[in-house]
C-alpha positions as CSV (number, residue, x, y, z in Angstrom):
1,M,-25.0,86.3,-34.3
2,K,-28.4,86.8,-35.8
3,M,-31.1,84.2,-35.7
4,N,-31.3,84.1,-39.5
5,T,-28.1,82.1,-39.3
6,L,-30.2,79.0,-38.7
7,E,-32.5,79.9,-41.6
8,K,-29.5,80.2,-44.0
9,L,-28.1,76.9,-42.7
10,F,-31.5,75.2,-43.2
11,R,-31.7,76.4,-46.8
12,K,-28.1,75.5,-47.7
13,K,-28.1,72.4,-50.0
14,R,-24.6,71.2,-49.2
15,K,-23.0,71.5,-45.8
16,Q,-19.5,70.9,-44.5
17,V,-20.2,69.3,-41.1
18,I,-17.8,68.1,-38.4
19,G,-18.8,65.2,-36.2
20,L,-17.1,64.6,-32.8
21,M,-17.4,61.6,-30.7
22,S,-15.7,60.2,-27.5
23,G,-17.0,57.0,-26.2
24,T,-16.9,54.9,-23.0
25,S,-13.3,53.7,-23.8
26,V,-12.1,57.3,-23.4
27,D,-9.3,56.7,-25.8
28,G,-9.6,60.0,-27.5
29,I,-11.8,62.2,-29.8
30,D,-12.9,60.8,-33.1
31,A,-13.3,63.7,-35.5
32,V,-14.7,63.5,-39.0
33,L,-15.4,66.2,-41.6
34,V,-18.1,65.2,-44.0
35,A,-20.0,66.9,-46.9
36,I,-23.7,66.4,-46.4
37,T,-26.4,67.0,-49.0
38,G,-30.1,66.6,-48.3
39,S,-31.6,65.2,-45.1
40,G,-33.7,62.4,-43.8
41,T,-33.9,59.4,-46.2
42,R,-32.5,61.6,-48.9
43,S,-29.3,62.3,-47.0
44,N,-26.0,61.8,-48.9
45,I,-22.7,61.9,-47.1
46,R,-19.1,62.1,-48.4
47,Q,-16.3,61.7,-45.9
48,R,-13.5,64.2,-46.4
49,A,-11.2,63.6,-43.4
50,F,-11.1,61.5,-40.3
51,Q,-8.7,61.3,-37.4
52,T,-8.6,60.2,-33.7
53,Y,-6.9,62.7,-31.4
54,P,-5.7,61.1,-28.1
55,Y,-6.5,62.8,-24.8
56,P,-3.5,64.0,-22.8
57,R,-1.7,61.5,-20.7
58,G,-3.5,60.9,-17.4
59,F,-6.8,62.4,-18.6
60,K,-8.6,59.0,-18.9
61,Q,-7.9,58.1,-15.3
62,F,-9.0,61.6,-14.2
63,L,-12.3,61.3,-16.1
64,L,-13.0,57.8,-14.9
65,K,-12.4,58.9,-11.4
66,N,-15.0,61.5,-11.9
67,S,-17.4,59.1,-13.5
68,D,-17.6,57.0,-10.4
69,A,-20.1,58.2,-7.7
70,D,-17.7,57.1,-5.0
71,T,-14.7,59.1,-6.2
72,A,-16.2,62.0,-8.2
73,R,-15.8,65.6,-7.0
74,L,-18.3,68.3,-8.0
75,D,-15.6,70.9,-8.6
76,E,-13.7,68.6,-10.9
77,V,-16.8,67.5,-12.9
78,T,-17.6,71.2,-13.4
79,R,-14.1,72.0,-14.7
80,L,-14.2,68.8,-16.9
81,D,-17.3,70.1,-18.7
82,M,-15.3,73.1,-20.0
83,L,-12.0,71.2,-20.4
84,V,-13.6,68.6,-22.6
85,A,-15.2,71.4,-24.7
86,T,-11.7,72.8,-25.3
87,F,-10.4,69.4,-26.3
88,F,-13.3,69.0,-28.7
89,A,-12.7,72.5,-30.2
90,D,-9.1,71.6,-30.8
91,A,-10.1,68.4,-32.6
92,A,-12.6,70.3,-34.7
93,K,-10.0,72.8,-35.8
94,R,-7.4,70.1,-36.6
95,I,-9.8,68.0,-38.7
96,A,-10.8,71.1,-40.7
97,R,-7.1,71.8,-41.4
98,T,-6.6,68.1,-42.4
99,A,-9.5,68.5,-44.9
100,G,-8.0,71.7,-46.3
101,L,-10.7,74.0,-44.9
102,R,-10.8,77.0,-42.6
103,M,-13.3,77.1,-39.8
104,D,-15.1,79.8,-41.7
105,D,-15.8,77.1,-44.3
106,V,-17.4,74.7,-41.8
107,D,-21.2,75.1,-41.5
108,L,-22.0,72.9,-38.6
109,I,-20.6,70.8,-35.8
110,G,-22.4,67.7,-34.2
111,S,-20.9,66.7,-30.9
112,H,-21.7,63.7,-28.8
113,G,-19.6,65.0,-25.9
114,Q,-18.2,62.7,-23.3
115,T,-20.5,60.6,-21.2
116,I,-19.7,60.9,-17.6
117,H,-22.7,59.1,-16.1
118,H,-25.7,57.3,-17.7
119,L,-28.6,56.2,-15.5
120,P,-31.4,54.9,-17.9
121,Q,-33.3,53.0,-15.2
122,R,-36.2,55.0,-13.6
123,Q,-35.9,56.2,-10.0
124,R,-38.3,58.0,-7.9
125,L,-37.0,61.2,-6.4
126,F,-39.1,63.8,-4.6
127,G,-42.3,62.4,-6.0
128,K,-41.0,62.3,-9.6
129,S,-39.9,59.2,-11.6
130,I,-36.9,60.1,-13.7
131,R,-34.2,58.7,-15.9
132,S,-31.0,60.7,-16.4
133,T,-27.7,61.0,-18.3
134,L,-24.8,63.4,-18.3
135,Q,-22.6,64.2,-21.2
136,I,-19.9,66.9,-20.7
137,G,-18.1,69.1,-23.3
138,N,-20.6,71.9,-23.2
139,P,-22.0,72.6,-26.8
140,S,-22.4,76.3,-26.1
141,A,-18.8,76.6,-25.1
142,L,-17.8,74.5,-28.2
143,A,-19.7,76.9,-30.5
144,K,-17.9,79.9,-29.0
145,F,-14.5,78.3,-29.1
146,T,-14.9,77.3,-32.8
147,G,-17.2,80.1,-34.2
148,V,-19.4,77.4,-35.7
149,V,-23.1,76.5,-35.0
150,T,-22.9,73.4,-32.8
151,V,-25.5,70.8,-32.0
152,G,-24.9,68.7,-28.9
153,D,-26.4,67.1,-25.8
154,F,-28.5,64.7,-28.0
155,R,-29.4,62.1,-25.4
156,V,-31.4,64.2,-22.9
157,G,-34.2,64.9,-25.4
158,D,-34.9,61.3,-25.8
159,I,-34.9,60.7,-22.0
160,A,-37.4,63.6,-21.6
161,V,-40.0,61.7,-23.8
162,G,-39.6,58.4,-21.9
163,G,-36.6,56.9,-23.7
164,S,-33.3,55.7,-22.2
165,G,-31.2,58.1,-24.2
166,A,-29.4,55.3,-26.0
167,P,-28.6,53.9,-28.4
168,L,-28.8,56.8,-30.9
169,V,-26.8,55.2,-33.7
170,P,-29.9,53.3,-35.1
171,L,-31.2,56.5,-36.9
172,F,-27.9,56.6,-38.8
173,D,-28.1,52.9,-39.6
174,Y,-31.7,53.3,-40.8
175,L,-31.0,56.3,-43.0
176,M,-27.7,55.1,-44.5
177,L,-27.5,51.3,-44.2
178,R,-30.9,49.7,-44.6
179,S,-31.5,47.1,-47.4
180,R,-34.6,46.6,-49.6
181,T,-33.9,42.9,-50.0
182,M,-32.0,41.5,-46.9
183,N,-32.6,41.2,-43.2
184,R,-29.6,43.1,-42.0
185,A,-28.1,44.1,-38.6
186,V,-25.4,46.6,-37.8
187,L,-23.2,45.9,-34.8
188,N,-21.0,48.7,-33.4
189,I,-18.3,47.6,-30.9
190,G,-17.0,50.5,-28.9
191,G,-16.6,50.4,-25.2
192,I,-20.2,49.1,-25.2
193,A,-21.6,47.0,-28.0
194,N,-24.9,47.9,-29.6
195,I,-26.8,46.3,-32.4
196,T,-29.4,47.7,-34.9
197,V,-31.8,45.3,-36.6
198,L,-33.0,46.5,-40.0
199,P,-35.6,44.1,-41.5
200,R,-35.6,44.1,-45.3
201,N,-37.5,47.1,-46.8
202,C,-38.1,48.4,-43.3
203,S,-39.7,51.7,-42.1
204,I,-38.4,53.6,-39.1
205,G,-41.1,51.9,-37.0
206,D,-39.7,48.5,-37.8
207,V,-36.2,49.3,-36.5
208,V,-35.1,47.6,-33.2
209,A,-31.9,48.4,-31.5
210,F,-30.2,48.0,-28.1
211,D,-27.0,47.7,-26.2
212,T,-26.0,44.1,-26.1
213,G,-23.6,44.6,-23.2
214,P,-19.9,45.2,-23.0
215,G,-17.8,45.9,-26.1
216,N,-14.1,46.6,-25.6
217,M,-14.5,48.1,-22.1
218,I,-13.4,45.1,-20.1
219,I,-10.6,44.0,-22.5
220,D,-9.2,47.5,-22.5
221,A,-9.2,47.8,-18.7
222,L,-7.4,44.4,-18.3
223,T,-4.9,45.3,-21.0
224,H,-4.1,48.6,-19.3
225,R,-3.7,46.9,-16.0
226,F,-1.4,44.1,-17.2
227,I,0.8,45.8,-19.8
228,N,-0.1,49.5,-19.5
229,K,-1.5,49.7,-23.0
230,P,-4.9,51.2,-23.9
231,F,-6.2,48.1,-25.8
232,D,-5.4,44.6,-27.0
233,N,-3.8,45.6,-30.4
234,G,-5.3,43.2,-33.0
235,G,-6.5,40.8,-30.4
236,M,-2.9,39.5,-30.0
237,I,-3.2,39.0,-26.2
238,A,-6.6,37.2,-26.4
239,S,-5.3,35.0,-29.2
240,R,-2.5,33.7,-26.9
241,G,-4.9,33.0,-24.1
242,H,-7.3,30.2,-23.2
243,I,-10.9,30.5,-22.0
244,I,-11.5,30.1,-18.3
245,P,-14.9,28.2,-18.3
246,E,-16.0,29.0,-14.8
247,L,-15.2,32.7,-15.2
248,L,-17.1,32.8,-18.5
249,Q,-20.1,31.1,-16.9
250,W,-20.1,33.7,-14.2
251,M,-19.8,36.6,-16.7
252,I,-22.6,35.4,-18.9
253,K,-25.0,35.3,-16.0
254,H,-24.9,39.1,-15.7
255,P,-28.5,40.3,-15.1
256,Y,-28.3,43.0,-17.8
257,L,-28.0,40.4,-20.5
258,R,-31.5,39.0,-19.8
259,L,-33.3,42.4,-19.7
260,K,-35.6,42.8,-22.6
261,P,-35.0,45.6,-25.1
262,P,-35.2,48.5,-25.3
263,K,-32.3,48.9,-23.0
264,S,-28.9,50.6,-22.7
265,T,-25.9,50.2,-20.4
266,G,-22.5,51.6,-19.8
267,R,-19.6,51.9,-17.4
268,E,-22.0,51.7,-14.4
269,A,-22.7,48.0,-15.2
270,F,-19.4,46.9,-16.8
271,G,-16.8,49.3,-15.6
272,Q,-14.3,49.2,-12.8
273,V,-16.5,47.4,-10.3
274,F,-17.1,44.5,-12.8
275,V,-13.4,44.4,-13.8
276,D,-12.4,44.2,-10.1
277,E,-14.6,41.2,-9.7
278,V,-13.1,39.6,-12.8
279,L,-9.7,40.1,-11.3
280,K,-10.8,38.7,-8.0
281,R,-12.3,35.6,-9.5
282,G,-9.4,35.2,-11.9
283,R,-6.7,35.6,-9.2
284,G,-3.7,33.4,-10.1
285,M,-4.8,33.0,-13.7
286,E,-2.7,34.0,-16.7
287,P,-3.4,37.6,-17.9
288,A,-3.8,36.4,-21.5
289,D,-6.5,33.9,-20.3
290,L,-8.4,36.7,-18.5
291,V,-8.3,38.8,-21.7
292,A,-9.3,35.9,-23.9
293,T,-12.2,35.0,-21.6
294,S,-13.4,38.7,-21.6
295,A,-13.2,38.8,-25.4
296,E,-15.2,35.5,-25.6
297,F,-17.7,36.9,-23.2
298,M,-18.2,40.0,-25.4
299,A,-18.8,37.9,-28.5
300,L,-21.0,35.4,-26.7
301,S,-23.2,38.1,-25.1
302,I,-23.8,39.6,-28.6
303,F,-24.8,36.2,-30.0
304,Q,-27.1,35.4,-27.1
305,S,-28.7,38.8,-27.6
306,Y,-29.4,37.7,-31.2
307,L,-30.9,34.4,-30.0
308,R,-33.0,35.9,-27.3
309,F,-34.3,39.0,-28.8
310,I,-33.8,39.1,-32.6
311,R,-33.7,35.7,-34.4
312,R,-37.4,34.6,-34.0
313,K,-38.8,37.8,-35.6
314,T,-35.9,38.8,-37.9
315,P,-33.5,36.0,-38.9
316,L,-30.4,37.7,-40.2
317,A,-28.7,37.2,-43.5
318,E,-26.1,39.9,-42.9
319,L,-24.2,41.4,-40.0
320,F,-22.1,44.5,-40.6
321,V,-19.6,45.5,-37.9
322,S,-18.1,48.9,-37.0
323,G,-16.1,50.4,-34.2
324,G,-12.8,49.5,-32.6
325,G,-13.8,45.9,-32.2
326,V,-13.4,45.3,-36.0
327,H,-9.6,45.4,-35.4
328,N,-9.6,42.7,-32.8
329,A,-9.0,39.5,-34.8
330,Y,-10.0,37.3,-31.8
331,V,-13.4,39.0,-31.5
332,M,-14.2,38.9,-35.2
333,E,-13.3,35.2,-35.4
334,A,-15.5,34.5,-32.4
335,L,-18.4,36.3,-34.0
336,R,-18.0,34.2,-37.2
337,R,-17.8,31.1,-35.1
338,Y,-21.1,31.9,-33.3
339,F,-23.1,33.4,-36.2
340,T,-22.8,30.4,-38.4
341,G,-24.4,30.9,-41.8
342,I,-24.7,34.7,-41.5
343,S,-22.4,36.9,-43.6
344,I,-20.2,39.0,-41.3
345,R,-18.5,42.0,-42.8
346,T,-17.5,45.5,-41.8
347,T,-19.4,48.6,-42.7
348,D,-16.5,49.7,-44.9
349,E,-18.0,47.4,-47.5
350,L,-21.1,49.6,-47.6
351,G,-19.0,52.7,-48.0
352,I,-19.1,53.7,-44.3
353,S,-15.8,53.8,-42.5
354,S,-15.9,51.4,-39.6
355,D,-13.6,53.6,-37.6
356,A,-15.3,56.9,-38.3
357,K,-18.9,55.7,-38.1
358,E,-19.9,57.0,-34.7
359,A,-18.4,60.4,-35.5
360,L,-20.3,60.3,-38.8
361,C,-23.5,59.6,-36.8
362,F,-23.2,62.9,-34.9
363,A,-22.4,64.9,-38.0
364,L,-25.6,63.5,-39.5
365,F,-27.6,64.0,-36.4
366,A,-26.7,67.7,-36.3
367,N,-27.9,68.0,-39.9
368,E,-31.1,66.3,-39.0
369,A,-31.7,68.7,-36.0
370,V,-31.1,71.7,-38.2
371,A,-33.5,70.3,-40.7
372,G,-36.2,69.9,-38.0
373,H,-36.2,66.1,-38.2
374,A,-36.5,63.6,-35.3
375,G,-33.3,62.1,-34.1
376,N,-34.4,59.1,-32.1
377,V,-35.8,55.7,-32.9
378,P,-38.5,54.7,-30.3
379,G,-37.9,51.0,-31.1
380,A,-34.3,51.5,-29.9
381,T,-34.7,53.7,-26.8
382,G,-38.3,53.0,-25.7
383,A,-39.3,56.7,-26.1
384,R,-43.0,57.4,-26.4
385,M,-42.5,59.2,-29.7
386,Q,-40.0,60.5,-32.1
387,T,-38.6,63.9,-31.3
388,I,-35.9,66.4,-32.4
389,L,-32.7,65.8,-30.4
390,G,-29.9,68.2,-29.5
391,V,-29.3,71.6,-28.2
392,I,-28.5,74.1,-31.0
393,A,-25.8,76.5,-29.8
394,L,-24.9,79.7,-31.8
395,P,-21.3,81.0,-31.8
């Protein structure tokens, strides 16, 4: 493959781009195929196909085992890097077929990969102060498996310039969802919940974003334990339960929630260790009550983040929600209960699929990388500067 491939890609006005995303919930791979014209603030996207492809049975448990420092094995993590790349390649090929395209018709792939460990807090090691993160699903392998130029491993570049490597979604929110007239926020509820604050008529330097805390992660873990299902479908279990006040009071005291932005979190703070403590403190309680309390905790932690870190400077008029959380009726009702007087809708009303949004982000980020544009928002990650993100891998 000649290097002029990238020059041709740079000059192409309209690109067919696949975005691939697998989040902390490890439910499967979100795959989207989108037509992109332009770049930066002149970007225009048209979604052509979207689908979620579940991982094989047992894979989630295998990956979570190898995301825990106490149970991970180096040989299994090494194999997982290539295994996840094969799963992502299969998803890319399937979404291209769904869109009626051959892989030869696809110009670019943007892949988030699968986060296996995220350590955004600085630690001194051999005289160096470092932050670190690890996403598997090697982009070089993905490019070879698909025959398509692939951009991946986006988070490391932000960490290298002093950021926490997350959240990255705010760039998409700024490019595609900002408003000239309204103070707006965009809330994404995946395994972790993150919020992007877009003051009216903002510039990129005005954007603030951070992970508010857990999204669906705790609810999903409890649902899997109690009824062996991956998530609380529609919030039906939570809706049958009652809040356990003393458990909610303990949850809301989690130290992450009081950390000032920029900040990011993950399974390391709200994963199995946290869930085990919830189960211990809730021993003898009804499963539905534990799920309801966890759902309430998620909504309350989001609202408290607004009160502590957003409202004084940017009182919101609108909150748009995306991610799997939009399908949890209990969570959406709780958000409306807390955010009184603020319009709460889904990003679908702005023309952006609430289910496909994160995969769309990484398609757009790949296009930005090829265009030579910065991919991070310092007000979200704490980076010293904006910088191009992603490793560009040739097939």
